[in-house]
Wavefront OBJ file of the C-alpha trace (Angstrom):
o trace
v 82.405 -57.652 79.197
v 80.709 -60.866 80.284
v 77.178 -62.228 80.348
v 75.772 -64.248 83.207
v 72.628 -66.076 84.215
v 71.580 -64.642 87.595
v 71.710 -67.296 90.309
v 68.917 -67.888 92.785
v 69.608 -67.149 96.445
v 68.013 -67.708 99.831
v 64.523 -69.185 99.935
v 64.194 -69.031 96.148
v 67.199 -71.331 95.826
v 65.916 -73.712 98.516
v 62.559 -74.019 96.749
v 64.233 -74.616 93.399
v 66.664 -77.149 94.913
v 63.795 -79.206 96.334
v 62.082 -79.260 92.932
v 65.362 -80.213 91.274
v 65.983 -83.103 93.676
v 62.408 -84.357 93.495
v 62.614 -84.352 89.704
v 66.014 -86.067 89.727
v 65.198 -88.859 92.176
v 61.417 -89.042 91.855
v 58.784 -87.728 94.296
v 58.473 -91.000 96.241
v 62.245 -91.449 96.562
v 63.182 -87.923 97.624
v 61.600 -86.935 100.949
v 61.544 -83.211 101.637
v 61.790 -82.170 105.298
v 59.438 -79.242 106.075
v 60.906 -76.579 108.369
v 57.870 -74.464 109.182
v 56.751 -76.169 112.394
v 59.706 -76.474 114.787
v 62.530 -74.835 112.929
v 65.182 -75.982 110.497
v 66.719 -79.388 111.235
v 69.624 -78.565 108.943
v 68.456 -80.581 105.928
v 66.175 -79.939 102.957
v 65.497 -83.652 102.498
v 66.893 -87.133 101.898
v 66.492 -90.131 99.606
v 65.071 -93.374 100.959
v 67.052 -95.897 98.920
v 70.463 -94.321 98.338
v 70.622 -92.446 101.634
v 71.573 -89.074 100.129
v 70.872 -86.147 102.462
v 70.797 -82.592 101.084
v 71.078 -79.099 102.466
v 70.568 -76.273 99.963
v 72.355 -72.944 100.175
v 72.538 -70.021 97.772
v 74.623 -67.050 98.892
v 74.047 -63.521 97.670
v 75.537 -62.862 94.229
v 77.566 -61.467 92.588
v 80.558 -62.225 94.778
v 84.172 -63.363 94.509
v 85.486 -66.921 94.504
v 87.025 -66.389 97.934
v 83.936 -64.849 99.492
v 81.710 -67.547 97.990
v 83.974 -70.193 99.492
v 83.880 -68.535 102.930
v 80.093 -68.452 102.933
v 79.720 -72.017 101.664
v 82.300 -73.258 104.182
v 80.508 -71.580 107.089
v 77.137 -72.975 105.968
v 78.547 -76.477 105.599
v 80.193 -76.303 109.026
v 77.019 -75.060 110.706
v 74.694 -77.647 109.200
v 77.010 -80.639 109.554
v 77.106 -79.708 113.245
v 73.283 -79.850 113.247
v 73.449 -83.241 111.526
v 75.421 -84.467 114.538
v 73.657 -82.617 117.357
v 70.081 -83.244 116.167
v 70.502 -86.980 116.658
v 67.057 -87.657 118.177
v 65.305 -85.751 115.391
v 67.170 -87.541 112.611
v 66.692 -90.973 114.155
v 62.931 -90.406 113.940
v 63.092 -88.923 110.429
v 65.402 -91.497 108.844
v 64.043 -94.623 110.492
v 65.885 -97.538 108.874
v 67.567 -95.332 106.238
v 71.345 -95.048 106.588
v 72.856 -91.863 105.192
v 75.700 -92.452 102.748
v 76.102 -88.853 101.547
v 75.549 -85.477 103.197
v 75.599 -82.918 100.383
v 75.590 -79.143 100.342
v 73.714 -78.230 97.150
v 74.723 -74.793 95.849
v 74.033 -72.889 92.613
v 77.755 -72.765 91.783
v 80.919 -74.214 93.316
v 84.278 -72.935 92.086
v 86.778 -73.538 94.903
v 88.687 -76.755 95.558
v 89.022 -75.646 99.178
v 85.354 -76.405 99.843
v 86.032 -80.004 98.752
v 88.893 -80.223 101.243
v 86.644 -78.814 103.946
v 83.982 -81.417 103.170
v 86.599 -84.169 103.543
v 87.492 -82.820 106.960
v 83.838 -82.816 108.021
v 83.445 -86.394 106.787
v 85.967 -87.547 109.387
v 84.214 -85.576 112.128
v 80.842 -87.164 111.399
v 82.249 -90.697 111.219
v 83.970 -90.196 114.574
v 80.563 -89.691 116.218
v 79.367 -93.235 115.324
v 75.858 -91.987 114.614
v 73.263 -94.764 114.197
v 71.864 -93.229 110.989
v 75.257 -92.894 109.230
v 76.521 -95.648 106.893
v 80.107 -96.894 106.836
v 80.616 -95.429 103.336
v 79.448 -91.967 104.451
v 80.940 -88.832 102.879
v 80.250 -85.102 103.086
v 80.311 -83.536 99.617
v 79.370 -80.414 97.672
v 77.363 -80.402 94.435
v 75.962 -77.695 92.182
v 72.994 -77.116 89.887
v 74.913 -78.115 86.759
v 75.363 -81.617 88.222
v 71.639 -82.202 87.559
v 71.350 -81.112 83.892
v 68.468 -83.384 82.873
v 66.291 -82.490 85.846
v 67.147 -78.793 85.512
v 66.242 -78.660 81.819
v 63.072 -80.668 82.346
v 61.885 -78.254 85.032
v 62.760 -75.194 82.933
v 60.887 -76.659 79.966
v 57.711 -77.315 81.946
v 57.702 -74.580 84.594
v 57.284 -70.826 84.622
v 60.934 -70.186 85.387
v 62.715 -68.624 82.416
v 66.352 -68.041 81.686
v 67.343 -64.413 81.804
v 70.935 -63.804 80.754
v 72.325 -60.466 81.891
v 74.920 -58.775 79.676
v 76.544 -55.406 80.286
v 76.860 -52.922 77.396
v 80.150 -53.006 75.511
v 82.597 -50.224 76.274
v 83.765 -47.923 73.446
v 87.214 -49.507 73.750
v 85.828 -53.044 73.391
v 83.921 -51.991 70.283
v 86.980 -50.256 68.805
v 89.197 -53.266 69.548
v 86.769 -55.679 67.879
v 86.429 -53.445 64.809
v 90.210 -53.160 64.487
v 90.636 -56.928 64.761
v 87.830 -57.602 62.262
v 88.340 -54.986 59.586
v 86.672 -56.978 56.802
v 83.283 -57.438 58.507
v 83.497 -53.878 59.894
v 83.988 -52.472 56.386
v 81.077 -54.556 55.107
v 78.841 -53.195 57.852
v 79.918 -49.618 57.158
v 79.154 -50.027 53.471
v 75.681 -51.381 54.159
v 74.830 -48.642 56.645
v 75.749 -46.024 54.058
v 72.655 -47.147 52.130
v 70.296 -46.333 54.991
v 68.640 -42.984 54.184
v 67.852 -42.501 57.864
v 71.594 -42.127 58.543
v 72.362 -38.957 56.566
v 75.944 -38.215 57.687
v 79.168 -39.811 58.910
v 78.485 -39.000 62.553
v 75.110 -40.731 62.705
v 76.404 -43.695 60.689
v 79.398 -44.128 63.033
v 77.153 -43.968 66.091
v 74.775 -46.546 64.642
v 77.639 -48.796 63.535
v 78.943 -48.824 67.106
v 75.428 -49.673 68.284
v 75.230 -52.632 65.901
v 78.604 -53.901 67.088
v 77.378 -53.616 70.673
v 74.353 -55.748 69.745
v 76.699 -58.326 68.304
v 79.188 -58.425 71.187
v 76.540 -58.556 73.898
v 74.626 -61.230 72.039
v 77.759 -63.332 71.646
v 78.277 -63.187 75.402
v 74.683 -64.293 75.962
v 75.108 -67.201 73.569
v 78.288 -68.223 75.357
v 76.458 -68.207 78.716
v 73.639 -70.290 77.225
v 76.083 -73.104 76.490
v 75.415 -74.098 80.107
v 71.963 -75.078 78.815
v 72.713 -77.087 75.644
v 69.082 -77.704 74.699
v 68.193 -74.011 74.892
v 71.374 -73.020 73.057
v 70.658 -75.490 70.244
v 67.087 -74.255 69.815
v 68.209 -70.626 69.652
v 70.728 -71.492 66.957
v 68.110 -73.496 65.041
v 65.679 -70.562 65.068
v 68.407 -68.176 63.936
v 69.434 -70.497 61.100
v 65.814 -70.969 60.013
v 65.103 -67.232 59.852
v 68.384 -66.594 58.023
v 67.161 -68.786 55.183
v 64.311 -66.398 54.438
v 66.195 -63.089 54.531
v 66.457 -62.895 50.743
v 62.664 -62.604 50.517
v 62.985 -59.055 51.817
v 64.728 -57.971 48.645
v 61.703 -59.008 46.595
v 59.380 -56.989 48.807
v 61.024 -53.742 47.741
v 60.729 -52.407 51.297
v 63.077 -49.562 52.288
v 66.318 -50.717 53.963
v 65.353 -49.369 57.390
v 62.035 -51.231 57.222
v 63.814 -54.469 56.299
v 66.132 -54.022 59.272
v 63.318 -53.525 61.772
v 61.260 -56.320 60.248
v 64.151 -58.778 60.579
v 64.563 -57.904 64.260
v 60.856 -58.151 65.050
v 60.383 -61.404 63.140
v 63.254 -63.114 64.895
v 62.281 -61.842 68.335
v 58.733 -63.136 67.854
v 59.968 -66.521 66.645
v 62.375 -66.881 69.571
v 59.619 -66.072 72.060
v 57.365 -68.680 70.458
v 59.898 -71.465 69.905
v 62.268 -71.042 72.876
v 59.849 -70.494 75.726
v 62.513 -71.251 78.341
v 64.194 -67.959 77.448
v 63.246 -64.689 79.140
v 61.722 -62.220 76.676
v 64.485 -59.664 77.317
v 67.107 -62.266 76.426
v 65.104 -63.172 73.304
v 65.143 -59.526 72.295
v 68.913 -59.240 72.830
v 69.501 -62.364 70.741
v 67.297 -61.012 67.954
v 69.469 -57.897 67.762
v 72.621 -60.061 67.896
v 71.402 -62.142 64.970
v 70.667 -59.104 62.810
v 74.078 -57.640 63.636
v 75.669 -60.969 62.731
v 73.771 -61.086 59.438
v 74.877 -57.560 58.592
v 78.497 -58.447 59.311
v 78.459 -61.776 57.440
v 76.260 -60.600 54.523
v 73.075 -62.751 54.765
v 71.212 -59.459 55.331
v 71.850 -56.844 52.662
v 70.223 -53.701 51.327
v 69.801 -52.515 47.742
v 71.537 -49.378 46.604
v 69.646 -46.263 47.661
v 69.126 -45.303 44.027
v 67.258 -48.565 43.448
v 65.223 -48.424 46.651
l 1 2 3 4 5 6 7 8 9 10 11 12 13 14 15 16 17 18 19 20 21 22 23 24 25 26 27 28 29 30 31 32 33 34 35 36 37 38 39 40 41 42 43 44 45 46 47 48 49 50 51 52 53 54 55 56 57 58 59 60 61 62 63 64 65 66 67 68 69 70 71 72 73 74 75 76 77 78 79 80 81 82 83 84 85 86 87 88 89 90 91 92 93 94 95 96 97 98 99 100 101 102 103 104 105 106 107 108 109 110 111 112 113 114 115 116 117 118 119 120 121 122 123 124 125 126 127 128 129 130 131 132 133 134 135 136 137 138 139 140 141 142 143 144 145 146 147 148 149 150 151 152 153 154 155 156 157 158 159 160 161 162 163 164 165 166 167 168 169 170 171 172 173 174 175 176 177 178 179 180 181 182 183 184 185 186 187 188 189 190 191 192 193 194 195 196 197 198 199 200 201 202 203 204 205 206 207 208 209 210 211 212 213 214 215 216 217 218 219 220 221 222 223 224 225 226 227 228 229 230 231 232 233 234 235 236 237 238 239 240 241 242 243 244 245 246 247 248 249 250 251 252 253 254 255 256 257 258 259 260 261 262 263 264 265 266 267 268 269 270 271 272 273 274 275 276 277 278 279 280 281 282 283 284 285 286 287 288 289 290 291 292 293 294 295 296 297 298 299 300 301 302 303 304 305 306 307 308
């Protein structure tokens, strides 16, 4: 079981890449090249001072490492060829700018072979002695995570939200975790026995497995969010803040099942308000993870049924 943040593809990725580069370099330094009049010149844009030229490409996901490499390699080959053959166009576009880097900007790069391929293409471009290519020219590949500050700034201020997709845990994964964590599992079982809405062993076992699924899926989401340190830190801060007020529920005298639902709803609402970068479905999953974690670690407890 793994969680992942869906990657943008096609035109969505190209649009996002242009925003990312404009934010990173500044709108007067990064010059986007429109492609809606006479076709695609093979570049998204370039920088005026550093001479960095970018082509964005996001292949269809999910895919394998090998297939991703094949698609990125073919795209790089095709557009480096355009960089050479479209000489008259680029001479007019670049003017006095000399290109030092031609970069394929992708959502994710995970093959060293694409780096080797870029090195090969560097030699091919230099051999052409193009007037708009600097002596220190290199073809390279970069990915979204190479621009963390610009990415997080755009996420914080734009409508794009982070949705982390996590598959349900399998019965075997749940059983394996319970066997490896017998102490917390026993604590959870004891607490669930106090819920009057779970009248027998069968319903309690089913609900216990559900709680463990909340926990495991939420842990995978949190692990994926480590790619976005600011978002991850804010989620953890919200969770810690709400945990400090769980004891107040005991004073309320509310039934255990009401306390459980209230804890979930309160945390989900707080996450949606305080971590606006996060998709509401991911906020909901993390609210359930937190409650499962609290049940396993003991910050959330229920009074004995006789005292309820």
